[in-house]
N, C-alpha and C positions, 0 to 999 in steps of 0.2 A: 557168496555162498559159504556154508562150513560144512564140514564132515570131520568125522571120526573114522580113522583107519585101525582097527585093530590089527595088530602083526605078533605073529608066533615065530619063534626062533630055534635055531638047534640048542641043546643044551650047552649051558656055559657060554653064549655068545651074545649074550645082552650088550655088555657094554661096545665092542666092537659096533654092534647095527646102532646103537645111540649115535655113535662118533658119526658114521656113514649119515645118519637121519638128520643131522645138526646141519650138513651142506647145505640142504634146502631151505634155507632160512625165508627166503621170498614168502615159502607158499606155509611153511611149518611154523606152526604159531605155540605148540605146548608138546613135549614127549613127557611120557609118562610112564614107569615101571609100574605093574598092575600084577594084581593076583587074578587067576579066574583061568577062562580057555585060551585067554592072550596074554602075552608076557609084556608088550607096547601097547599102550593106546598114545596114537599121534592125532593131534588137533590141527586142521588144516583148513584154509583160509584162501578163498581166490574163484576164479572162475570154474565151471564144472570142467573145460577142457584143460585147464592148469589143474586141476585136483586128479582128473583122468592121466594125465601125461606122469605126474609125481608119482603116482600110485603103479603105473607100469615101469618108473624108474624104481622103486622098493623093491620091487618082483626081480629083478635083476643082480641085488644083494644076495650073494651064496647062501648066506647064514640065516635068510627069512626062509621058513616052510611053508607059510601061508598069510593071507591079509584078508581082512574083511572090511570094507567100508560100507559105513552107515552115512548118509547124505541124510542133511538137515532139512526137513520140509516146513511150512509153514501152514499150518493148519488152526482153523477157528473152532476151538472146542467151546466155546458158551462158557469160559470160567470168567473170564474177566468182563466186568460191568462196564457199558458204554460211559 
C-alpha cells in the first residue's frame, strides 16, 4: 500500500524536519519539498499499520504543525481497455 503524507512545518524548519524524516527509511520512499498548503510531501509504502504508525511518529516531531495523509486506492475508472 502507498500513501502520500503532506506535512506543514514551522517557518524555517524544513531542513531539520527532513533530517528527522530520513530516519524512517523502511517506510519513507521519497521526500519532496513542495509549494502549496504543505511544505513537505512524503511518499510512504508499507502496510496500513506501518503507515499509520509512521504518521503518528511524524506528529511527535515538534517542528511539524500538521499532517494530511492520502491513502492510495485502486479504483477501476474504465479508462484502460482490456
